[in-house]
C-alpha positions, 0 to 999 in steps of 0.5 A: 228459536234457531232452526234445526240443521237438517244435516245433523241427525241422531248422535252426531247432533250437538247442542250449542253450549253457552259461553263459559260453560265447560264441555265434557272431557274426552277420555282417550284410550290408547290403541293396543298393538298385540302383534307388536308385543308378540314380535317383541317377545319372539325376538327376546326369546330368540336372543336368549336362545342364541346366548344360551347356545353360544355360552355352551359352545367350546368353539368360542373359547370363552376361557381364552376370552377371559384370559386375554381380555385384560392382557397387557398387549391387548390393553396397549394396543387398545390405547394405540387404536384410540390414539389413531382415532383421535389424531386422525379425526383432528386432521379430518375435522380441521381439513374438512372445515377448510375444504367445506369453506373452500367449496362455498367460497366465491373463488372458482379456483378454491372451489375446484381444488376442494372438489378435486380433493373430495372426488379423489379421496372419497372415490377410492377405497381407504384400504387402497389409499393406505397401501399407497401411503405405506409405499410412499417412502419408496416412491419418494425417498427424497423430497425436493423443492425447486423448478422442474428439470433443474437442480433442486433447491432443497433436498430433504430425506423422506423420513416422515413416511418411514414412521408407520404410525404417522403414516397411518394417521395421515392416511386415515385423516386425509381420507376422512377429511373428504367425508367431513367436508361434506358434513360441514358443508351441509351444516353451513348450508343449513344456516339461514341466508338472512344471517349472512345478509345481516353480517354483510349489513354490519360490514363483516367480511366473508371470512368473519361471517363464516367464523363468527356467525355461520360456523357456530350456528352450523355446529348443531347440524354438524355434531350428530354425523360427526359423532358417527364418523368418529365411531366409524373411524375407530373401526376403520383403524383396523385397516392400517394393516395395509401399511403395514402397522400391526400395533393396533387392537386388531393387529395385536389380537391377530398376531396373538391368535396366529401364535396360539391358534385361537382366532375366534376368542381373540376376535371376540376380545377385540370386538369387546374392546371396540364395543366398549369404546363405541359405547363411551363415544355414543354417550359423549355424543349424546351430551354434546348434542344436548349441549349444542341443542340448547336454545335451538327451539326444538324442545316441544312445549308440554301438552295438556293431558286431557282434551277438556278445553276442546269442548269449551272452545267449540262451545264458545265458537258455536254460541250464537251472537246477536248479529246472526240471523235467529240469534238473541239480541 
């Protein structure tokens, strides 16, 4: 007979179960959160009150919102905003990848140049940068190539920065590249160092390792913040008025409101278009993240809904063996 453990008293005492005998299933009762539900109800009521009140206010000019929401000028400006976003992000992603690889390069000159670029473009406001790009054609009317203080070899009229659309794309892309480089660098550093060591063992060069091994694995980390940057770029295009470029969504809506003296309805129109584009981008980001997360091991295995196995495991563990003192041989 096994002596009774004096530390176990009353309901805390549990008799050992024989091997193979099932324990009693534990009934899990979910925790109730009355204050959380009350807060949710209050927030929903506040939102409903705001919507009802806004729908009745004439200052919002809902009639003008319906009039201009599908105006041809607004639709064309929305297309220009999308073009600015896509072209600028292409420049930013490509250049950001190059800068990130330069910062991780063993060459100190490349690392210093990349660090200087990021320091300048990330440390100054994008609006100020766009102003400088807008007057670049005045500062450098002619692009010359040659040795300083001598006769230039080649003189090219600066016709690139006279095109305000191209200037806006360049300005937005170069600024965004400084942020994308840090995102890409974080993704590259997230890849295990053993991958690089294995690549070197296969006689792969540093460039081949980055191209075929490190960068593809880093995409799983790079994609989510890149989606946020694309959405941010879509809204940053409203700052191209600093160049000045006024054919984007915000510029056209502001121009119409200046003529019709209805600034609030046109701001609502522009906001609705921005919300439409950002919603589409968020859906696309979700599916891209899902695509790159396949095989990453982040999906959790299905858990059992009951704890019946806990009692069985405990019973098998606590069952005495013939080698224990007082056990049955």
